[in-house]
C-alpha positions in Angstrom: -6.4 12.9 2.0 -6.9 10.6 4.9 -4.7 7.5 5.4 -5.4 4.8 8.0 -3.4 1.8 9.0 -5.8 -1.2 8.7 -3.5 -3.8 10.2 -0.5 -3.1 12.4 1.8 -5.9 13.5 4.4 -4.1 15.7 7.8 -5.3 14.5 10.9 -3.5 13.4 11.0 -5.2 10.0 8.1 -5.6 7.6 7.3 -9.3 7.2 5.6 -11.2 4.3 2.1 -10.1 5.2 3.2 -6.4 5.3 1.2 -3.4 6.4 -2.1 -2.4 4.9 -3.1 1.3 4.7 -6.7 2.5 4.0 -6.7 5.6 1.8 -9.7 8.0 1.8 -10.2 11.4 0.3 -11.1 14.6 2.2 -14.8 13.6 1.8 -14.1 10.4 3.6 -14.8 8.3 0.5 -12.8 5.1 0.3 -10.3 5.3 -2.6 -8.4 2.0 -2.0 -5.8 0.3 0.1 -2.0 0.3 -0.2 -0.3 -2.9 0.9 3.4 -2.5 1.7 5.4 -5.8 1.9 9.1 -6.5 2.2 9.3 -7.1 -1.6 6.7 -4.8 -3.1 4.0 -2.2 -2.9 0.4 -3.1 -4.0 -2.3 -0.6 -4.8 -5.8 -2.0 -4.5 -8.2 0.5 -5.9 -11.7 0.4 -4.3 -12.5 -3.0 -3.0 -9.8 -4.8 -5.0 -8.0 -7.7 -3.1 -4.2 -7.6 -3.0 -3.9 -10.6 -5.3 -5.7 -8.5 -8.0 -4.0 -5.2 -7.2 -1.3 -3.4 -9.1 2.1 -4.3 -7.7 5.5 -2.6 -8.1 8.8 -3.9 -6.7 10.7 -1.6 -4.3 13.5 -1.3 -6.9 11.1 -0.2 -9.6 9.3 2.2 -7.2 12.6 3.8 -6.2 13.6 4.2 -9.8 10.2 5.7 -10.7 10.4 8.2 -7.8 13.9 9.2 -8.5 13.0 9.9 -12.1 10.4 12.5 -11.2 
């Protein structure tokens, strides 16, 4: 798996625009983007725009991960 930061605004705290990570598999095929904001994480499969991506709040994400 290869993960790239597509946009990087250097600040200590994530702001509204957040950070966008490009995710590629080991064959360098684009799988999607992960947008991390101060309120949620958004998975954008393929060429999906963040407004159409699958979002999860930080609270729900933490509960999900702790339940594994």
